[in-house]
C-alpha positions in Angstrom: 174.1 38.9 -21.2 170.8 40.0 -22.3 168.2 37.4 -22.5 165.7 37.4 -25.3 162.8 35.2 -25.8 161.1 35.3 -29.1 158.3 32.2 -29.8 157.8 31.7 -33.9 154.5 29.7 -35.1 157.1 29.9 -38.2 154.9 32.8 -40.1 156.5 36.0 -42.1 155.5 38.2 -38.9 157.6 35.9 -36.5 160.6 36.3 -38.3 160.1 39.6 -38.9 159.8 40.1 -34.6 163.1 38.5 -34.5 164.2 40.9 -37.0 164.1 43.3 -35.1 164.7 41.5 -31.4 168.0 41.2 -34.1 168.5 45.0 -35.0 166.8 46.4 -31.8 169.9 44.7 -29.7 172.2 44.3 -32.5 175.3 46.5 -30.0 174.4 44.2 -26.9 176.1 40.6 -26.2 172.8 39.2 -26.4 170.9 34.8 -25.9 168.2 34.8 -28.3 165.8 32.1 -27.2 164.0 31.3 -30.3 160.9 29.0 -29.5 158.5 27.0 -30.6 155.4 25.4 -29.1 153.9 22.2 -30.8 151.2 20.8 -28.6 147.9 22.8 -30.2 149.6 21.5 -34.1 148.8 18.6 -32.2 145.6 18.2 -30.4 144.1 20.3 -33.3 143.5 17.0 -35.4 140.3 15.8 -35.0 141.0 12.5 -36.5 143.3 11.3 -33.4 141.6 8.2 -31.3 143.8 6.4 -30.4 147.1 7.2 -28.1 149.5 5.1 -30.4 148.1 7.7 -33.0 148.7 10.4 -31.0 152.7 9.6 -29.7 153.6 9.7 -33.3 152.0 12.3 -34.7 153.9 14.3 -31.5 157.5 12.2 -32.4 156.8 13.6 -35.9 155.2 17.4 -35.3 158.5 17.2 -32.7 161.1 16.4 -35.4 159.3 18.7 -38.3 159.4 21.6 -35.5 163.0 21.1 -34.8 163.7 20.8 -38.7 161.7 24.3 -39.1 163.9 25.9 -36.3 166.9 25.1 -37.8 166.1 26.7 -40.8 164.9 30.2 -39.1 169.0 29.7 -37.3 170.4 29.6 -40.5 168.2 32.6 -41.9 168.5 34.6 -38.9 172.6 34.4 -38.9 172.5 34.5 -42.9 170.4 38.0 -42.5 172.4 39.3 -39.3 175.7 37.7 -38.5 176.7 38.9 -35.3 179.6 37.5 -33.2 177.9 39.0 -30.0 174.6 37.4 -30.4 174.2 33.4 -29.6 171.2 31.4 -30.4 169.4 28.3 -29.0 166.4 26.6 -30.3 163.2 25.6 -27.7 161.6 22.4 -29.3 159.1 21.9 -26.6 155.1 20.3 -26.5 153.3 22.5 -24.6 150.4 25.5 -25.3 152.7 29.1 -25.8 151.5 30.4 -23.0 152.5 27.6 -20.2 156.2 27.4 -22.1 156.9 31.4 -22.7 155.9 31.4 -18.9 158.1 28.8 -18.0 160.8 30.3 -20.0 160.8 33.5 -18.6 160.7 31.9 -14.8 164.0 29.6 -15.7 165.6 31.6 -17.7 165.3 34.7 -15.7 164.4 36.9 -19.8 165.2 40.3 -19.9 162.4 40.9 -22.7 160.0 38.6 -25.3 159.9 39.7 -28.7 156.7 38.4 -30.7 154.8 39.4 -34.2 151.5 41.2 -33.3 149.3 38.1 -35.2 150.5 34.7 -36.2 150.5 32.3 -38.8 146.3 32.6 -39.2 147.3 36.9 -39.8 143.8 38.2 -39.2 143.6 41.8 -40.9 140.6 42.6 -39.2 142.3 42.2 -35.4 145.2 44.1 -33.8 146.6 41.7 -32.1 146.3 37.8 -32.2 144.9 35.3 -29.3 148.2 34.8 -28.1 150.0 37.7 -28.6 147.6 39.3 -26.0 147.7 36.1 -23.2 151.4 36.7 -23.4 151.2 40.9 -23.0 148.0 39.4 -20.2 149.5 37.2 -18.0 153.8 36.6 -18.4 155.6 38.6 -16.1 158.1 40.0 -18.6 158.7 43.0 -20.7 156.7 42.2 -24.5 157.7 43.8 -27.8 154.5 43.1 -29.9 156.4 43.7 -33.5 153.6 44.5 -36.2 153.2 43.3 -39.5 156.2 43.8 -42.1 157.4 47.0 -39.5 160.4 47.6 -40.5 162.8 49.0 -37.2 163.6 52.4 -36.6 165.8 52.7 -33.2 163.3 53.8 -30.8 163.8 57.4 -30.3 160.2 59.0 -29.8 158.4 56.3 -26.8 154.6 57.1 -25.3 154.4 55.5 -22.0 150.6 56.4 -21.2 150.4 56.1 -17.5 147.8 57.4 -14.9 151.2 57.6 -11.9 149.1 55.2 -9.7 151.3 51.9 -10.9 153.7 51.3 -8.0 156.2 49.8 -10.5 159.6 48.3 -8.8 163.2 49.7 -10.9 163.7 46.3 -12.1 160.2 46.5 -14.2 162.0 49.6 -15.7 164.8 49.4 -16.5 164.8 47.5 -19.5 163.5 50.5 -21.0 166.3 52.7 -18.9 168.7 50.9 -20.5 166.7 51.0 -24.0 166.5 54.3 -23.8 170.1 55.4 -22.2 171.5 54.0 -25.6 169.2 55.4 -28.0 169.6 59.1 -26.4 165.5 58.5 -26.1 162.3 60.3 -25.2 160.4 59.2 -23.1 156.5 61.1 -23.7 154.9 60.4 -20.3 151.3 61.3 -21.4 149.0 61.2 -18.6 145.2 61.2 -19.7 142.5 63.6 -16.9 140.0 66.0 -17.1 141.0 67.2 -13.3 145.0 67.8 -14.3 146.4 68.3 -11.1 148.2 65.0 -9.4 147.2 63.9 -6.3 150.3 63.4 -3.9 150.3 59.6 -4.1 150.2 61.0 -7.7 153.2 63.0 -8.0 155.3 61.0 -5.3 155.2 57.9 -8.4 155.9 60.3 -11.2 158.8 61.3 -9.4 159.8 57.6 -9.0 159.8 57.1 -12.6 161.9 60.2 -13.4 164.8 59.0 -10.8 164.5 55.7 -12.1 164.9 56.7 -16.7 167.9 58.8 -15.9 168.9 58.1 -19.4 166.0 59.2 -21.3 164.8 62.8 -22.1 161.5 62.6 -20.7 158.6 64.5 -21.6 156.0 64.8 -19.0 152.1 65.6 -21.1 149.0 65.9 -19.9 145.8 65.8 -22.2 141.8 66.0 -21.3 140.7 63.9 -23.8 
């Protein structure tokens, strides 16, 4: 069963990422974890000066988090009913990056799906700070879904590479499965003015070819 983690801050962007996850894995038996980490919401209250105030706010925020998660779950089941999908709500007091990392390790997640921007939705940036942290620190494939992006089956996939990263088979398994399901073309893009690959790069290129047998691979090189 595919295990998918979708962090949410209850924004439209986050719900759009959840919709994308439900659509891209609609033919697979999947367990989808919808997680809200709310420590930052509690600690950003500058007026807190006493421990009992903090404890009270934590409890109130926890209840509100669970209520809103329940609402999200009802909405997604209404929009995308699918007997192959099971859902689990996770409300947790902690930082997003720590809680995502812990859950990825505990449940051996296959993928994290999240919006590129959160509730603040600063249009001057491409990726929000939380998304960047997850991309940088979580040892798990991450799909970052842009605001209002509508689902299209991933028929064309761009894979920039210098053929120097020693990928492991398990790291490429999800891409292999998805490219097989959607009969995708993966464009392996190498950017280098010299063009000629070293022996090490050639071996890594062959390794990628062997790990992605279900995809139509197109190897492309450009100088700029």
